[in-house]
N, C-alpha and C positions, 0 to 999 in steps of 0.2 A: 610816824604818824603824819606827817605830810602828805604821804602817798593816800593815804586811808583818809584822810579830808578830800581830796580831789575825786577820791574815785565816789564819797558820800555827795559831793557839791553833783556832780554830771549824773549819779542818780538820782536825785531828788530836784536838779534842774529839768532833766529829759522825763523821768515820770511822773511827774507834775501835771507838762506840758499836756501831755499823753493822758494822762487821767480828767485833766480838766476838757480835751477835745471830746472825750466820749460822753462826759457828764452834759456837754452841749449837744450830742448829736442824741443820743437817747433819751434826756432828761435826768430828775433826780435821779438816786442811786436808792435812798429811805434807807440808809445807815440805821440815819438814829431820828425816830418821830419822840416829836417832842407835844406834851398838851397844851399847844399856846393859845390855841382856835383861830379866825382865819385872820384878824389885827395882829395877832402876837407872831403867827409865825412870820407876816411879813417887815413887822420891824426886826424881829431874830436875824429875817434872811438881809434887811439893809444893814444890819450892823456888821454880817461877816463882810457883805462889800466893802463896808468904811475899812475896814481893819486891814483886810486884803490894799487897799486905796493908800490909807494911811502907811502900811508900811512898805507899799512899792514904790509910790510915787514919794513920798518922805526921804528912805535913807538910800535912792538915787542919785536928791539932789546935793549938787555940790559944798554946800554948807554941813548939810547934815553927814554928808560922807568923810568931809576933813574933822569934825568933828569926832567922830569913830575912828576915824585915824591915829588922835591922839592917844587914843588907846590899844588900839589895835594895829599891828604894821600891819603896815600900808598893800604888800605882798597877797597878806589874809583877806583883803576884804571883797574881792570878787568871789570867794568861797564861802563868804559867810552871806554874804548876801544872796547868793543861788540859797542857800541852803535856809536861808530864813523866809525867801521867797517861797519857796516851795512847799516849806511846811504849813505857810497860813492859805497859799492854795490849797491843798489836799485840806486842809481844816475846812475850808469852806465849800469844797464840795462832798465830803463828808456831814455834815452839821447842815446841809441846805432843807429846808424845810419847803414841800410841795405844797401850793394852794388849792384846794377843792373848790376851786370858782374858776369854768374857765369861761373865755372869753371867744374865742374860735378856734375851728379845727377844719385843716383842707381836705383833702381828699382825691384822687384820680387822680391826672394828671400834674395836675398843681402841686401834688406833695411830692413825687416824685421829681419836681422841677426844684422843688426847695432843696430835697436830697441829692442833687446834682448840683444846686450851686455851692454845698457846702462842702463837698467832698472838691471841688475845686478851688476851694478855700484851700484844704488841708494840702492840695497838691500845691499852691503858691506858700505852704509857709513848706513845704519841703523845699522848692525853688530855692526862697529866704538863705534857710537854713546850708544852702549848698554855696549857696553866694559865700557864707559869713567861713571858710574853711581856715580864712588866715586868720579871725577872728576869735580872740580870747575869750568865749563865750563866758563860760560856767568861771571862768578865774581860776583855773586849772595851771597853766600853761606860765602865769605870775609865779604860783605859787612855788612851782617844782624847778622853775629856771632862777630865780634870785634865790641865790645860798644864806648870803650874810646882809644885802644890801635892803634899805625899806623903802627905797623908791621902786615906785611904782611904774610901769612901762609907759611911752607916753603913748597916750591917742591916736596917731597917725593924722595920716589923711583925710577924706571924704569917701565911704564907698560908692560905685555908682556904676555898678555890675548888678547884670539879672535884672529879680524887681527893683532895684535900688534906681534903676533907671527909669522905673517907670512911675514909682512913689515913693516918697522921701521914708516915711514910716508904713512897709507893708505889712509889719509884725499887727500894728492895727488896724489896716485894711482888713486883713486875712481875719482876722477875731471880731471884728466888726458883721464880718459875712454870715458868722458858725454861727455869731449870737443870734442873728437874725433872722437865719435862713432855718427855724422851726417850723413844723406845722401843725404844731396843740399849743395854742396862747392861752395861758392860764394868767391869773393874777400875777406869781412870783418870777414868771419869766417875763411878763410884761415892765416887771420892777427890776430884772436884770438887766432886758434890753435899756432899760431906760438910763440905769445908775454909770452904766458900762460905757455906753454913748456918754454922756456929759463927762466921766472921770478920761475917756479916751482921749476927745477933743482938748478939755482941758492939759492932761498929763503931755499931750504932743505939743502944744503952743509953749510949757514951762521948760520942756528936754527943747525946742527950739532953740529959747533964750539960752539957754546952756550952752551949746553948740556954738548958737554964733557967738558968745562970748570967748570960746577955745580956738575957734577956726577963722573968726574975723570975717575978712571980705568973700571969702571961701565959700564960707556956707552962703551967705546972702546972694553969691550966683546961683550956688544950688538949687536953694529958693525960688529962686524967677527960671529954671529952666526945667525945675522936676515938681509936679503937685506935691503938695504934704500929704495927704491922707485916702486920696478920689484919682484909680490914673485916667483919669479924663482927655489922655492926649497920645500918641505915638512918642518914645522918645526921638529927639532930631539930638543926629550926627551930624547938624552941619553949626553948635553953638561957638564949635571954639576952642574951649572951654574945656581940659580935661584932669579931675582931682590926681597927686602926687602916690596917696598911698590909702590904703585902703581905713576905714576907723570901722566901730561899732556901731553906727548908724546906719 
């Protein structure tokens, strides 16, 4: 049972991220066409975004997580989050309604430039994943290793290798690049850009608050020497500060 859940968690986590990346690159899949009209389609798309935002940011907050773990053993929380988040993200992609209203479209070298930026963002995400080899991203390690205890693994220290030495939230930064680097701007894409940008900024600040609560002054030092979302400076080896062990951020 636990092995099946671990496999499902990984498949849903990785699969939903791959599908979402393809969606951002190619545009809507048109799997479900609803007769909603221009305004109705945009309202529906906004609802899909808010459902994902509420699930993802709400479920991962410390207070919500603690309430869930009153009913679900702690060792199951990681796989539960991965499966639910992957399901909601796949639903967003499958149900997304493309707007017939086109705002702008670029061609020639500028189109290729945007495609190149998108691919660089994908490379950045792969780099980030490689830096997280010691982190239990989908909760399967906690599920398989903890046989009888309901204690979750410690969160460890602060990860400051690879892209995490450039920016504190590389997943958010590369996602923003992929969302913006699209050559055909329609009303639904503009809505996606706006809502995801606002959510990512708010979500980053909420995560920072939780991380400061967990790591205290160590994370405040990390905040001072590494940018939050935009890697606007080269990492410095002269700070004199090194984290002790990896963390999930």
